[in-house]
Steps between C-alpha positions, in 0.01 A plus 500: 500500500642837415412831664232573758675312782283324756199714419477357150540144627214556747272643229569203267474253791160633602365464147660151488311390810175633354539354150599151617156463646542611863691191606597493866852646552677273743826694474620822335857618492613829340877547480562837345320470167477120493167363621409134562178341622377161610128447437258223589336370184124494461536172309350205692750249364801466271265404216346848508838680484535454121165659438583788738819568305327457161238762583766754594760428231513773239317747721645823640578507871595829664552646152749227404499155345536223762697182455393187684716203591322197646703237686489130404218399735290813451516610862700822454490781245772759454386828348724765352400839358692589188699823533475507877656358813168374631478126558260264672471140612146361505444186710205278587344556838608161638864590440460794735320312773725192480824694560602725789325830423424830674145471359298245698148383436443627149138600445260759371682771693760484221258671264549840666882493498577573133302824519665602827848429372432689177362799687819527710723452194318776314523746789866419562567566131327837530697585817828414328405713203415797726822477699701472177327803355548698820865411564633431146794269431487152351185291540509352852532125551356304787482138615144384592394165635150367563451269794202368697504504877262330742204711607491484880131593499404230254347254746299775664363624171418147385315430824285809455421450130216310333608164358425615144754783516776327696681385184535867396687592820873489446717314758792718394567864422702613197807713578734681259859548617676783317860617504690742281736358241600822320365842588628841603451634849261761356290228336482301823402809696228590248364143513499485881302823528210303350523225767560729796184368659664155540599349832828614666818346361585167660787258493859555613723408206247570226256773586168497324162669510169323452218665308192400305471554127161435345409297807809280488771493765835623364831490686739763365867474600644840576 
């Protein structure tokens, strides 16, 4: 990917999540301007993977032509976007639940996560654009990682919810961890003025502030 820094990667990545069909993002890792995802496939079995790929082959995803690579047993799909550094691995749901994973008890609660992740990515892209415009210099680069952490209030919320809506209550909360890879002090200052309502810095060796962006918890290393 050339030009635009992390902001451009986030913009393309958000469209990528949307155009792939709102698959559940198990992981997301942005390293400067290189963005990789792991998604849970909507396919019920390996037999359905070929049809999923066939329907999307030749289409335009995030304004680019995707390339699909299916492994020998049809359980994993690698997706690359031509002309970009955006990549994805799509796996069947049983591969996520069978291996150690930070995402327990997959269920209907997954449906809300693509939209939440995209909302935070879009706003982060806008914030990076504003701080770049305000402070000048080269396009800033960040590292950004999506993780899911246990929700301590999950059992309480489940106990108080009707049985029909319990599957929509997430046992985890999505968290984005951000640190600067390449940015001027003026760019960092301009960015942090927008998250000044975050919690006080914490940590001894690596200070960070915690804020919420589009409803998602974001940890920003200072």
